[in-house]
N, CA, C and O of each residue as an XYZ file, in Angstrom:
780
protein
N      57.322     64.522     98.572
C      57.617     65.877     98.354
C      57.603     66.344     96.868
O      58.532     65.739     96.334
N      57.066     67.032     96.072
C      57.067     67.162     94.655
C      58.430     67.928     94.389
O      58.962     68.637     95.244
N      58.909     67.727     93.197
C      60.433     68.232     92.877
C      60.189     69.899     93.108
O      61.154     70.603     93.404
N      59.312     70.276     93.007
C      59.000     71.726     92.940
C      59.331     72.262     94.374
O      59.901     73.346     94.500
N      58.965     71.484     95.481
C      58.844     71.970     96.787
C      60.094     71.294     97.684
O      60.072     71.184     98.910
N      60.963     70.954     96.983
C      62.101     69.998     97.570
C      63.156     71.237     97.900
O      63.355     72.189     97.146
N      63.819     71.010     99.251
C      64.627     71.970     99.748
C      65.743     72.162     98.720
O      66.167     71.203     98.077
N      66.224     73.413     98.565
C      67.558     73.903     97.581
C      68.921     73.211     98.301
O      69.255     73.315     99.482
N      69.409     72.683     97.527
C      70.743     72.171     97.733
C      71.780     73.040     97.543
O      71.806     73.642     96.470
N      72.714     73.255     98.413
C      73.767     74.346     98.357
C      74.558     73.987     97.187
O      74.724     72.792     96.942
N      75.065     74.878     96.437
C      75.949     74.705     95.585
C      77.252     73.873     95.656
O      77.970     74.490     96.443
N      77.672     73.172     95.378
C      78.877     72.361     95.568
C      80.001     72.824     94.515
O      79.799     73.326     93.409
N      81.203     72.540     95.111
C      82.385     72.871     94.327
C      82.476     72.076     93.269
O      81.739     71.095     93.371
N      83.146     72.126     92.218
C      83.618     70.938     91.524
C      84.383     70.151     91.987
O      85.385     70.402     92.657
N      83.860     68.847     91.578
C      84.820     67.969     92.041
C      86.224     67.975     91.965
O      86.796     67.430     92.909
N      87.080     68.567     90.872
C      88.514     68.562     90.398
C      88.946     69.764     91.258
O      90.161     69.960     91.265
N      88.231     70.560     91.945
C      89.003     71.591     92.608
C      89.490     71.006     93.820
O      88.856     70.180     94.477
N      90.954     71.574     94.189
C      91.882     71.727     95.087
C      91.623     72.269     96.330
O      91.483     73.491     96.392
N      91.515     71.472     97.528
C      91.359     72.344     98.855
C      92.676     72.081     99.978
O      93.353     71.084    100.227
N      92.675     73.093    100.364
C      93.761     73.523    101.413
C      92.858     74.189    102.643
O      91.681     74.183    103.005
N      94.064     74.740    103.043
C      93.931     75.845    104.297
C      94.658     77.219    104.498
O      95.873     77.245    104.303
N      94.121     78.159    104.806
C      94.919     79.247    105.040
C      95.610     79.051    106.385
O      94.974     78.997    107.437
N      97.177     78.929    106.298
C      98.024     78.577    107.557
C      98.272     79.869    108.065
O      98.169     80.034    109.280
N      98.588     80.826    107.323
C      99.208     82.199    107.875
C      98.861     83.154    107.063
O      98.767     82.834    105.878
N      98.588     84.508    107.421
C      98.117     85.934    106.721
C      99.251     86.729    107.403
O      99.603     86.746    108.583
N      99.803     87.498    106.128
C     100.743     88.509    106.587
C     100.791     89.821    106.090
O     100.616     89.927    104.876
N     100.976     90.791    106.700
C     101.039     92.137    106.091
C     101.836     92.963    106.759
O     102.020     92.746    107.956
N     102.479     94.100    106.101
C     103.370     95.051    106.706
C     103.117     96.352    106.334
O     103.147     96.566    105.122
N     102.820     97.493    107.241
C     102.396     98.596    106.761
C     103.850     99.650    106.256
O     105.046     99.637    106.547
N     103.110    100.374    105.504
C     104.437    101.364    105.057
C     105.116    101.899    106.121
O     104.480    102.608    106.901
N     106.335    101.690    106.315
C     107.277    102.049    107.476
C     108.511    102.498    106.956
O     109.424    101.692    106.778
N     108.661    103.916    106.645
C     110.004    104.524    106.304
C     111.567    103.772    106.962
O     111.589    103.319    108.106
N     112.452    103.747    106.308
C     113.483    103.239    106.476
C     113.312    101.623    106.750
O     114.253    100.994    107.232
N     112.233    101.069    106.463
C     112.360     99.610    106.433
C     111.803     98.918    105.455
O     110.787     99.256    104.847
N     112.589     97.717    105.237
C     112.058     96.940    104.070
C     110.784     96.174    104.373
O     110.333     96.136    105.517
N     110.200     95.560    103.337
C     109.086     94.647    103.566
C     109.006     93.541    103.973
O     108.006     92.831    104.085
N     110.269     93.298    104.264
C     110.568     91.414    104.691
C     111.009     91.601    106.129
O     111.731     92.581    106.311
N     110.667     90.725    107.374
C     109.323     89.679    106.969
C     108.037     90.198    107.151
O     107.949     91.176    107.894
N     107.078     89.781    106.663
C     105.659     90.387    106.778
C     105.227     89.839    108.181
O     105.192     88.617    108.040
N     104.854     90.183    109.567
C     104.058     90.261    110.337
C     103.043     89.437    110.113
O     102.462     89.522    109.031
N     102.573     88.356    111.208
C     101.360     87.794    111.098
C     100.310     88.434    111.622
O     100.408     89.208    112.574
N      99.001     88.087    110.903
C      97.786     88.604    111.070
C      96.958     87.635    111.695
O      97.212     86.518    111.243
N      96.127     87.626    112.501
C      94.901     86.506    112.517
C      93.877     86.373    111.727
O      93.384     85.271    111.486
N      93.361     87.690    111.143
C      92.456     87.915    110.002
C      93.243     89.009    109.103
O      94.311     89.537    109.415
N      92.449     89.256    107.847
C      93.125     90.173    106.789
C      91.811     90.629    106.257
O      90.920     89.797    106.428
N      91.494     91.596    105.729
C      90.575     92.290    104.700
C      91.191     92.528    103.564
O      92.035     93.393    103.330
N      90.605     91.488    102.649
C      91.177     91.460    101.263
C      90.433     92.666    100.684
O      89.237     92.745    100.964
N      91.053     93.748     99.807
C      90.513     94.631     99.008
C      91.136     94.622     97.817
O      92.256     94.130     97.687
N      90.419     95.204     96.764
C      91.140     95.454     95.129
C      92.537     95.519     95.042
O      93.326     95.074     94.209
N      92.695     96.222     96.167
C      93.918     96.881     95.942
C      95.401     95.918     96.762
O      96.618     96.082     96.673
N      94.733     95.130     97.367
C      95.470     94.156     98.158
C      95.031     94.124     99.795
O      93.929     94.471    100.220
N      95.901     93.738    100.419
C      95.330     93.518    101.992
C      95.401     94.567    102.591
O      96.483     95.154    102.546
N      94.381     95.115    103.289
C      94.337     96.299    103.914
C      95.338     96.605    104.798
O      95.369     95.896    105.803
N      96.214     97.515    104.697
C      97.092     97.972    105.936
C      98.560     97.245    105.382
O      99.598     97.319    106.039
N      98.476     96.637    104.251
C      99.736     96.041    103.823
C     100.482     97.170    102.584
O      99.813     97.866    101.821
N     101.823     97.133    102.622
C     102.130     98.042    101.740
C     103.320     97.391    101.221
O     104.110     96.923    102.041
N     103.659     97.255     99.483
C     104.422     96.607     99.000
C     105.092     97.982     98.032
O     104.464     98.634     97.198
N     106.681     98.186     98.478
C     107.073     99.173     97.807
C     107.120     99.042     96.455
O     106.677     99.885     95.675
N     107.761     97.777     96.073
C     108.333     97.727     94.725
C     106.781     97.608     93.767
O     106.779     98.131     92.653
N     105.766     97.046     94.169
C     104.382     97.402     93.558
C     103.833     98.544     93.272
O     103.167     98.791     92.267
N     104.193     99.523     94.463
C     103.668    100.741     94.396
C     104.332    101.620     93.652
O     103.760    102.434     92.928
N     105.755    101.511     93.786
C     106.720    102.616     93.374
C     106.997    101.996     91.676
O     106.778    102.744     90.724
N     107.376    100.904     91.519
C     107.903    100.425     90.236
C     106.684    100.057     89.297
O     106.707    100.240     88.080
N     105.617     99.519     89.992
C     104.749     98.865     89.124
C     103.222     99.423     89.225
O     102.209     98.773     88.964
N     103.287    100.788     89.667
C     102.110    101.735     89.671
C     100.954    101.201     90.039
O      99.878    101.351     89.459
N     101.230    100.371     91.313
C      99.890     99.636     92.315
C      99.370     98.805     91.428
O      98.144     98.812     91.544
N      99.892     97.793     90.246
C      99.423     96.667     89.537
C      98.711     95.904     90.679
O      99.174     95.368     91.685
N      96.983     96.058     90.052
C      96.116     95.138     90.980
C      96.235     93.776     90.772
O      95.621     92.981     91.483
N      97.228     93.294     89.539
C      97.288     91.957     89.239
C      98.645     91.306     90.389
O      99.038     90.139     90.384
N      99.125     92.328     91.229
C     100.173     92.089     92.129
C      99.545     92.392     93.525
O     100.294     92.806     94.410
N      98.215     92.211     93.779
C      97.802     92.662     94.848
C      97.919     91.593     96.167
O      97.740     91.979     97.322
N      98.152     90.603     95.916
C      98.001     89.508     96.785
C      99.287     88.694     96.455
O      99.605     88.650     95.266
N     100.216     87.920     97.538
C     101.273     87.085     97.070
C     101.044     85.968     98.021
O     101.167     85.968     99.246
N     100.594     84.771     97.007
C     100.549     83.499     97.617
C     101.531     82.215     97.434
O     101.807     81.727     96.338
N     102.021     81.741     98.707
C     103.018     80.741     98.837
C     102.537     79.342     99.454
O     102.255     79.409    100.650
N     102.406     78.187     98.898
C     102.330     77.116     99.774
C     103.120     76.984    100.781
O     104.308     77.281    100.647
N     102.613     76.500    102.021
C     104.032     76.092    103.029
C     104.867     74.912    102.767
O     105.999     74.662    103.182
N     103.894     74.061    101.801
C     105.205     73.073    101.310
C     106.448     73.637    100.515
O     107.537     73.070    100.434
N     106.222     74.441    100.132
C     107.341     75.322     99.630
C     108.581     75.745    100.601
O     109.766     75.559    100.321
N     108.160     76.261    101.623
C     108.975     76.518    102.586
C     109.760     75.393    103.075
O     110.899     75.589    103.499
N     109.158     74.042    103.047
C     109.117     72.887    103.791
C     110.393     72.244    102.774
O     111.210     71.443    103.229
N     110.419     72.641    101.585
C     111.015     72.040    100.656
C     112.434     72.771    100.839
O     113.519     72.202    100.963
N     112.195     74.144    100.828
C     113.695     75.204    101.093
C     114.262     74.790    102.292
O     115.489     74.863    102.363
N     113.602     74.342    103.319
C     114.397     74.175    104.648
C     114.974     72.914    104.349
O     116.190     72.823    104.520
N     114.359     71.928    103.941
C     115.002     70.675    103.649
C     116.208     70.827    102.934
O     117.008     69.906    103.097
N     116.592     71.851    102.097
C     117.564     72.240    101.120
C     118.542     72.770    101.805
O     119.604     72.933    101.205
N     118.431     73.242    103.460
C     119.456     73.951    104.060
C     119.082     75.505    104.254
O     119.903     76.239    104.804
N     117.676     76.081    103.744
C     117.392     77.441    103.662
C     116.371     77.313    105.060
O     115.450     76.506    105.179
N     116.800     78.337    106.075
C     115.952     78.256    107.324
C     114.667     79.369    106.912
O     114.401     80.232    107.748
N     114.140     79.343    106.041
C     112.682     80.111    105.598
C     111.809     79.853    106.546
O     111.463     78.710    106.842
N     111.329     81.040    107.169
C     110.052     81.171    108.067
C     109.112     81.750    107.494
O     109.361     82.496    106.547
N     107.595     81.510    108.004
C     106.450     82.193    107.390
C     106.902     83.483    107.147
O     107.974     83.790    107.669
N     106.352     84.263    106.507
C     106.669     85.911    106.397
C     107.898     86.167    105.912
O     108.129     87.373    105.825
N     108.924     85.324    105.503
C     109.875     85.500    105.189
C     110.145     86.189    103.784
O     110.951     87.057    103.451
N     109.157     85.471    103.069
C     109.314     85.807    101.452
C     108.464     87.077    101.106
O     108.565     87.660    100.027
N     107.487     87.514    102.273
C     106.740     88.583    101.753
C     105.471     88.094    101.473
O     104.713     88.921    100.965
N     105.003     86.916    101.673
C     103.862     86.287    101.172
C     102.763     87.078    102.197
O     103.046     87.534    103.304
N     101.587     87.116    101.614
C     100.165     87.525    102.180
C      99.616     86.371    102.564
O      99.169     86.438    103.709
N      99.475     85.295    102.019
C      98.859     84.151    102.541
C     100.177     82.994    101.993
O     100.858     82.874    100.974
N     100.047     82.222    103.416
C     100.777     80.951    103.401
C      99.431     79.796    103.497
O      98.627     79.758    104.428
N      99.426     78.922    102.326
C      98.731     77.808    102.104
C      99.053     76.904    102.640
O     100.109     77.012    103.263
N      98.328     75.559    102.684
C      98.522     74.260    103.002
C      97.664     73.391    102.389
O      96.447     73.468    102.563
N      98.319     72.344    101.495
C      97.508     71.241    100.942
C      97.486     71.786     99.642
O      96.815     71.106     98.865
N      98.028     72.843     99.129
C      97.400     73.432     97.699
C      98.886     73.119     96.721
O      99.703     73.890     97.225
N      99.414     72.555     95.872
C     100.565     72.061     95.284
C     101.213     73.402     94.762
O     100.275     74.174     94.566
N     102.173     73.895     94.512
C     102.707     74.939     93.908
C     102.329     74.867     92.521
O     101.722     75.846     92.088
N     102.596     73.762     91.612
C     102.085     73.697     90.440
C     100.492     73.976     90.220
O     100.014     74.307     89.135
N      99.809     73.807     91.323
C      98.193     73.996     90.877
C      97.933     75.528     90.669
O      96.938     76.041     90.156
N      99.116     76.187     91.211
C      98.877     77.761     91.251
C      99.504     77.920     89.595
O     100.585     77.473     89.212
N      98.638     78.576     88.877
C      99.026     78.693     87.409
C      98.082     79.681     87.089
O      97.060     79.737     87.773
N      98.296     80.687     85.912
C      97.853     81.760     85.546
C      96.180     81.759     85.458
O      95.638     80.758     84.988
N      95.429     82.802     85.880
C      94.361     82.944     85.772
C      93.417     81.735     86.723
O      92.313     81.461     86.254
N      93.776     81.129     87.839
C      93.347     80.194     88.442
C      92.512     81.174     89.451
O      93.011     82.220     89.866
N      91.141     80.725     89.824
C      90.404     81.263     91.090
C      90.715     80.429     92.085
O      90.827     79.207     91.993
N      90.891     81.267     93.284
C      91.479     80.650     94.514
C      90.400     81.539     95.580
O      90.446     82.764     95.692
N      89.502     80.707     96.272
C      88.765     80.855     97.461
C      89.591     80.870     98.698
O      90.290     79.931     99.080
N      89.446     82.037     99.300
C      90.207     81.897    100.704
C      89.533     82.642    101.515
O      89.690     83.855    101.657
N      88.623     81.838    102.175
C      87.520     82.465    103.519
C      86.504     83.227    102.482
O      86.232     82.669    101.419
N      85.978     84.438    102.783
C      85.032     85.025    102.104
C      85.725     85.842    100.697
O      85.063     86.452     99.857
N      87.021     85.696    100.698
C      87.390     86.521     99.350
C      87.764     85.400     98.085
O      87.891     84.178     98.163
N      87.871     86.194     97.048
C      88.213     85.268     95.823
C      89.282     86.064     95.054
O      89.131     87.213     94.641
N      90.382     85.304     94.914
C      91.481     85.984     94.290
C      91.806     85.201     92.919
O      91.412     84.035     92.956
N      92.349     85.527     91.886
C      92.682     84.854     90.787
C      94.089     84.993     90.433
O      94.357     86.162     90.156
N      95.089     84.184     90.347
C      96.322     84.014     90.140
C      96.660     85.037     88.848
O      95.777     85.108     87.992
N      97.585     85.642     88.698
C      98.086     86.390     87.674
C      99.559     86.042     87.120
O      99.756     85.897     85.913
N     100.611     85.914     88.110
C     102.014     85.801     87.552
C     102.672     85.526     88.752
O     102.359     86.007     89.841
N     103.747     84.610     88.505
C     104.748     84.305     89.195
C     105.511     85.333     89.634
O     105.859     86.244     88.883
N     105.880     85.259     91.080
C     106.762     86.184     91.812
C     108.183     85.823     91.421
O     108.689     84.777     91.828
N     108.942     86.813     90.509
C     110.250     86.394     90.363
C     111.207     86.934     91.551
O     111.250     88.108     91.916
N     111.925     85.929     92.058
C     113.011     86.249     93.300
C     113.918     87.441     93.000
O     114.559     87.631     91.967
N     113.864     88.102     93.939
C     114.784     89.528     93.854
C     115.623     89.730     94.966
O     115.581     89.131     96.041
N     116.469     90.722     94.575
C     117.752     90.814     95.487
C     117.401     91.544     96.840
O     118.271     91.718     97.693
N     116.057     91.979     97.016
C     115.545     91.980     98.381
C     115.839     90.690     99.426
O     116.188     90.738    100.606
N     115.648     89.849     98.812
C     115.980     88.624     99.529
C     117.276     88.445    100.315
O     117.446     87.818    101.361
N     118.018     89.028     99.694
C     119.536     89.241    100.165
C     119.413     89.787    101.591
O     120.400     89.665    102.317
N     118.266     90.399    102.093
C     118.284     91.065    103.314
C     117.892     90.060    104.626
O     117.959     90.210    105.846
N     117.459     88.983    103.760
C     117.406     87.876    105.051
C     118.347     87.559    105.707
O     119.351     87.259    105.061
N     118.411     87.506    106.839
C     119.693     87.368    107.897
C     120.457     86.041    107.734
O     121.606     85.938    108.164
N     119.774     84.940    107.064
C     120.594     83.652    106.518
C     120.774     83.695    105.048
O     120.915     82.646    104.420
N     120.776     84.719    104.534
C     121.070     84.887    102.859
C     122.292     85.951    102.919
O     123.441     85.509    102.875
N     122.105     87.086    103.001
C     123.196     87.823    102.819
C     123.867     88.180    101.549
O     123.288     87.737    100.558
N     125.180     89.022    101.275
C     125.219     89.051     99.909
C     126.070     87.673     99.601
O     125.779     87.165     98.519
N     127.064     86.992    100.366
C     127.659     85.762    100.224
C     126.867     84.730     99.613
O     127.308     83.994     98.730
N     125.597     84.664    100.118
C     124.878     83.663     99.902
C     123.424     83.938     98.835
O     122.647     83.062     98.455
N     123.368     85.258     98.549
C     122.494     85.987     97.736
C     122.117     85.125     96.625
O     121.042     84.528     96.567
N     123.152     85.074     95.636
C     123.072     84.182     94.167
C     122.339     82.928     94.531
O     121.256     82.621     94.035
N     123.026     82.172     95.483
C     122.517     80.648     95.245
C     121.036     80.604     95.918
O     120.303     79.640     95.697
N     120.592     81.758     96.806
C     119.574     81.409     97.261
C     118.370     82.222     96.357
O     117.194     81.969     96.620
N     118.623     82.966     95.544
C     117.900     83.375     94.240
C     117.706     82.143     93.280
O     116.681     81.988     92.616
N     118.610     81.413     93.264
C     118.662     80.098     92.117
C     117.626     79.279     92.838
O     116.561     78.921     92.334
N     117.981     79.045     93.910
C     116.757     78.176     94.739
C     115.538     78.404     94.620
O     114.708     77.496     94.564
N     115.239     79.678     94.561
C     113.819     80.397     94.636
C     113.203     80.469     93.274
O     112.010     80.747     93.153
N     114.038     80.208     92.159
C     113.366     80.302     90.817
C     112.470     79.428     90.954
O     112.669     78.427     91.642
N     111.001     79.716     90.141
C     109.989     78.843     90.367
C     109.067     78.800     91.580
O     107.880     78.476     91.615
N     109.890     79.208     92.596
C     109.178     78.923     94.215
C     108.915     79.968     94.925
O     108.807     79.790     96.138
N     108.721     81.473     94.322
C     108.998     82.598     95.156
C     107.476     82.939     95.572
O     107.245     83.828     96.392
N     106.428     82.172     94.951
C     104.972     82.346     94.766
C     104.449     82.961     93.759
O     105.093     83.042     92.713
N     103.149     83.531     93.875
C     101.978     83.578     92.753
C     101.478     85.112     93.126
O     101.094     85.372     94.267
N     101.501     85.764     92.436
C     100.741     87.235     92.592
C      99.079     86.747     91.966
O      98.726     86.104     90.977
N      98.299     87.445     93.147
C      97.053     87.283     92.395
C      96.288     88.811     92.537
O      96.622     89.780     93.219
N      95.494     88.687     91.906
C      94.162     90.021     91.654
C      93.254     89.184     92.622
O      93.106     87.964     92.704
N      92.444     90.669     93.640
C      91.568     90.447     94.167
C      90.287     90.368     92.879
O      90.131     91.059     91.872
N      89.566     89.311     93.386
C      88.200     89.371     92.487
C      87.086     89.562     93.100
O      86.173     90.119     92.490
N      86.915     89.148     94.423
C      85.935     89.364     95.206
C      86.221     89.754     96.922
O      86.312     88.864     97.767
N      86.318     90.969     97.192
C      86.729     91.515     98.652
C      86.204     90.791     99.595
O      85.066     90.347     99.440
N      86.888     90.548    100.683
C      86.358     89.758    101.869
C      87.155     89.591    102.778
O      88.341     89.890    102.632
N      86.668     89.070    103.923
C      87.751     88.840    105.345
C      87.984     87.619    105.093
O      87.159     86.830    104.632
N      89.561     87.284    105.486
C      90.265     86.158    105.439
C      90.633     86.015    106.850
O      90.938     86.944    107.598
N      90.571     84.616    107.186
C      90.964     84.173    108.666
C      92.247     83.265    108.373
O      92.364     82.774    107.250
N      93.339     83.001    109.484
C      93.950     81.684    109.722
C      93.283     80.904    109.841
O      92.440     81.197    110.688
N      93.104     79.608    109.283
C      92.368     78.551    109.258
C      91.176     78.331    108.463
O      90.377     77.401    108.580
N      91.148     79.341    107.603
C      89.664     79.270    106.424
C      90.374     78.350    105.331
O      91.563     78.179    105.063
N      89.269     77.854    104.834
C      89.525     76.773    103.779
C      89.982     77.616    102.575
O      89.577     78.764    102.395
N      90.936     76.920    101.677
C      91.295     77.514    100.696
C      90.973     76.585     99.451
O      91.263     75.389     99.453
N      90.383     77.190     98.442
C      89.533     76.235     97.426
C      90.119     76.815     95.833
O      89.890     77.951     95.417
N      90.805     75.901     95.181
C      91.433     76.427     93.821
C      90.666     75.656     92.881
O      90.761     74.456     92.624
N      89.879     76.538     92.399
C      88.782     76.395     91.086
C      89.445     75.478     90.243
O      90.674     75.409     90.275
N      88.685     74.672     89.391
C      89.212     74.021     88.095
C      89.746     75.025     86.997
O      89.193     76.095     86.741
N      90.523     74.704     86.576
C      91.318     75.689     85.235
C      90.109     76.126     84.682
O      89.809     77.318     84.751
N      89.264     75.176     84.055
C      88.137     75.759     83.127
C      87.131     76.886     83.908
O      86.657     77.821     83.262
N      86.844     76.712     85.377
C      86.273     77.853     85.938
C      86.977     79.209     85.988
O      86.459     80.310     85.802
N      88.316     78.915     86.286
C      88.796     80.328     86.303
C      88.790     81.238     85.210
O      88.782     82.464     85.324
N      88.796     80.533     84.042
C      89.016     81.377     82.951
C      87.611     82.286     82.506
O      87.622     83.400     81.983
N      86.606     81.604     82.815
C      85.060     82.161     82.675
C      85.080     83.442     83.495
O      85.039     83.398     84.725
N      85.135     84.464     82.885
C      85.216     86.141     83.510
C      83.565     86.112     84.195
O      83.376     86.517     85.341
N      82.623     85.670     83.477
C      81.150     85.816     83.921
C      80.762     85.003     85.425
O      79.728     85.110     86.085
N      81.714     84.347     85.639
C      81.383     83.419     86.993
C      81.621     84.175     88.143
O      81.064     83.846     89.191
N      82.484     85.288     88.093
C      82.512     86.038     89.512
C      81.318     86.796     89.515
O      80.690     87.093     90.531
N      80.963     87.158     88.146
C      79.645     88.151     88.314
C      78.232     87.546     88.460
O      77.184     88.131     88.736
N      78.471     86.103     88.184
C      77.111     85.204     88.417
C      77.376     84.359     89.774
O      77.201     84.891     90.870
N      77.792     83.059     89.651
C      77.603     82.059     90.445
C      78.345     82.688     92.066
O      77.756     82.756     93.145
N      79.755     83.073     91.774
C      80.558     83.383     92.912
C      79.865     84.443     93.668
O      79.682     84.288     94.876
N      79.364     85.769     92.910
C      78.892     86.671     93.373
C      77.843     86.216     94.621
O      77.839     86.761     95.725
N      76.954     85.103     94.216
C      75.887     84.888     95.127
C      76.297     83.823     96.145
O      75.369     83.245     96.712
N      77.506     83.489     96.452
C      77.820     82.728     97.576
C      77.595     83.066     98.891
O      77.925     82.294     99.791
């Protein structure tokens, strides 16, 4: 077979990309008189440029003008396990995450990392700072609030903007692209858009 007639090989992900799994998806619609925690579980979610379809984040909408860099909140399930080992009975959805991942270390999520989640692509923007809304969790409250916020420093998750809209399902693969790929803004318009 000549080189010109050989079958096309599928594009592979860079060897230093990190791989994991979507363990849980969450969203909570705007509900008067209710706070956004915890986020109920979804089997699948439609990721749109404005966030997860059907999800409402009061802080992002009212205080941040719907900031697209805060469209999605990602947290590794390993972080929840660490908190539980420290005595905080954190359950999936309690921290307001839209995506709970498995197999992706927290420190791999740095600014401007491209993350493929099923058919969607997001780009991490900034860490989510712990806020006093976490006091509303039944195992926190006012007496334990300051200690919980301290425990959450540097572990509340990462906000991300949606770069490519798409459907994400529980169990879908998660691929964190190498840092050099994440900063290449032309990548989404070229190679990623063709996947």
